[in-house]
N, C-alpha and C positions, 0 to 999 in steps of 0.2 A: 669147474666142478670135477669131482673124481668119478671115474667109472660111469659115464653118462648112460651106457647101455643098461646098467642095472636100474637106473631111474626110469628109463624108457620101459623096461620090462615090468617093473613093480609100481608104476605110477598109480595103478588102481588101488593098491594097498593104502596109499596116502589119501586118495580121493574118497574112499569108502570109510576110512576109519578116523579121519581128522578134520573133515570139512562139513559144511552144510548142517551145522548144529549137532553133529554126532559126538564130538570130543569135548568133555567138560573143561579141560584145561584151556582150550581155545575159547569156549563160550563164557566161562566164568572168570578167566584171568587174562589171557593174552589179548583178546579182542577189546575188552574194556580198557586195558592199558594203552593199546594202540590208538583207540578212539581219543583218549585223553591227549596223547602226543600229536595226533593229527589235527586237533582242534585249531581252526584258523588258517590251516595251510591252503595255499593256492595252486601249487603245482607239485604233485607227489609222484615219486618213483618207488615202486616195490621191487627190490632186487631179490631174485630167486622166488618169484611170485607163485610158483607152482600153478595150481588151478584157479588162482585169483582171489582167494578168500579175503585177504587183507586189502587188496586193491579194490574189491567191491565195497568193502567197508568204507574206504576213503570216498568213493563215489557217492555212497548213501549219505555221507556226512556233508555233501555239497561241495567237495573240492572241485575246482573248475577243470583241471587237467590231471588225469591219473594215467600213468603208464606202468606196465609191468613187464619185466624181462625174466626169462628163464631159458636154459639151454635144452630143455626136454620137450620134444614135440608132443608127447602124450599129455603132458600137463597143460601146455598152451592150447591144445585142441579142446580140452575140457574147459579151460578158462573162457575161450571164445564161445563155446556152446552155452555156458552159464551166463554169459553176457554181463549186464549190470553197469555198463558205462565205460570201464577202463579200455585203454588201447594196449595191445600186447605185441611184443617183439621177441624173437629168438636171439638170445645173446648170452655170452658168458659174463660173469660179474667183473672179470679182469679187463674187459674191453667194451665199455658201455657206449652205445651208438648215439650219444647226445653231446651237445655243446657244453662248454664250461659254464657253470652257474645256471644251468637250465632249470633247476628245481629249488624250491625253498624247503622241501622235506623229503628225506629218503628213509625208507623203512626196510629192514632185513630181518625176517622172522624165522629163526631156527634154520638158517641156511649156511652161515659161515663155517659151521662145523663140518660142512661137506665140500668146502672150497679149498683146493690145493694151493692156488696162487693168492694167498691171503693178503700179502703186502700190496700186490697190484690191485686187488679188488677194493681194499680200503682206500688206496690212493685214488681210484676211480670214483668212489663215493665222495671223497673230498673235492675232487675236480668238478663234478656235476652239481655240487651244492653251491648256492650263492652265499656270500658273506652274511653271517647271522642265521643261516639255514640250520635245520634240525636233522639229526640222524637218530632214529629209533632203532637200537641194535639189540635184538633178542637172541639169547644163546641158551642152549642147555648148559646149566651151571658148570663152568669148567673145573671147579674144585670138587664139587659134591657129586657130579655125574662123570667123573674120571673112569675110564675103563677099569673093570674089576672092583669098582666101589659098590657098596650095597649094605643093606641092613643085616646085622649079624645077631642072632639069638643064640648065645653061647650057653648051653645047658651043662657043659662039662665043668665049668668053673664053679666053685662053691664060695659064696653064693653065685647063682647064674648072673650073667651080664648081658645087656643088650646095648649095641653101639653101632655107629655107622662107620664101616671100614672105607678108607680112602685109598685108591690105587696109586700108581706111580705118577703123581700129579705133575712133576717137573719134566717128564719125558714126553716130547711130542711124538704122537703115535697115530698111524693110519691103519684102520682095521676095516674089515667087512663083517658086519654083524647080522646074524639071523634073527630078525626082529619078531618074526613068527614063522611057523613051519613053512619052509620053502621060499621065504621072502628075505632077500639079502640086500642090505643097504650099507654103503660106505660111510664111515665117520672118520674125522680127524680130530684128535684131542690136542689142545694147546693150553698152556697155563694162561691165566688171565693177563699177566704182564705182557704177554706176546701181543694180545689185542690192544691193550691200553697204550703201549708204546707205539704201535703202528698208527693208532688213532692220533696220538700227539704229534707224530712225525708229519701228519697230513693236515694239521690245523684243526683237528676235531677234539674239542675239549669236553671231557665228561663233566656234566653239570648236575647229574642225578643218577643214582644207582638204586635199583630195587631188587630184592631177593625174597619174593613173596612165598609164603607157605603154600603147599599144595592145596588147591581149592576143594571144598566139600564134595563136589560131584566126582572128582578123581578119587578121593579117599573112599567114597561109597562103592566105587567099582574096583578098588584095589585094596581089599581088606588086609593083605599082607603088608601094606605100607602104613597102616594106621599108627603103629607104634613109632614110626619115623616121621610123623607129621610136622615136626619142627625142622626137617631137613629140606631146604628149597631145591626144586628141580629146575627152576627158571632163573635166569639172570637178565636184567634189563639195564643197559647203559644208554642214558639219554645224553646226546652230545650236541654241541653247537659249533658251527664252522666259524673260526676266527680269522 
């Protein structure tokens, strides 16, 4: 991960704003998609598990073994306190403490855009997955959530135009963003091809891709986004280990 100290310092921002039913994108979109992809799994690893939201979902679905890894003590402490069945370990994604083929399903939810060693981390996912195993890979949409992208309401043009501006998509870029006043979180932007090629190099074949529209609960809370409701914020790549 990048700048782990920032995650330690601001873990509460994530725990209070995006877990335990607070965030509509998780409740209405991410968790239902994760539940679908976790269906029938026997041994699940949640990479970058944070405070354990997705890992607890897997346990509620009846998965026999659920493990979560994260490099941030503050997140793991909250995960253990919230319990729910999973086992947690402190680990970076680029050096997972598990044997080859230990899991039949791996999930990573909005975490790889914070991982500097992306090639090593994807290689580790491929290593710990058994043949035929699944990788549920959730990302902030690399194209449409590129830094400096956003909804433009241009009232200078005649007639006025509204459109989604896309930032420098092909440029890999590491930034620290102020996500709310006084809260700074590191992000790494990469083009989609960077992820897909790394997946392919490690025997992870994309078998399904989802670009869902922002869910109603998010739009109700973000009125400024309503006109851009056809622009996806989330990308899901469902992969199989070959």
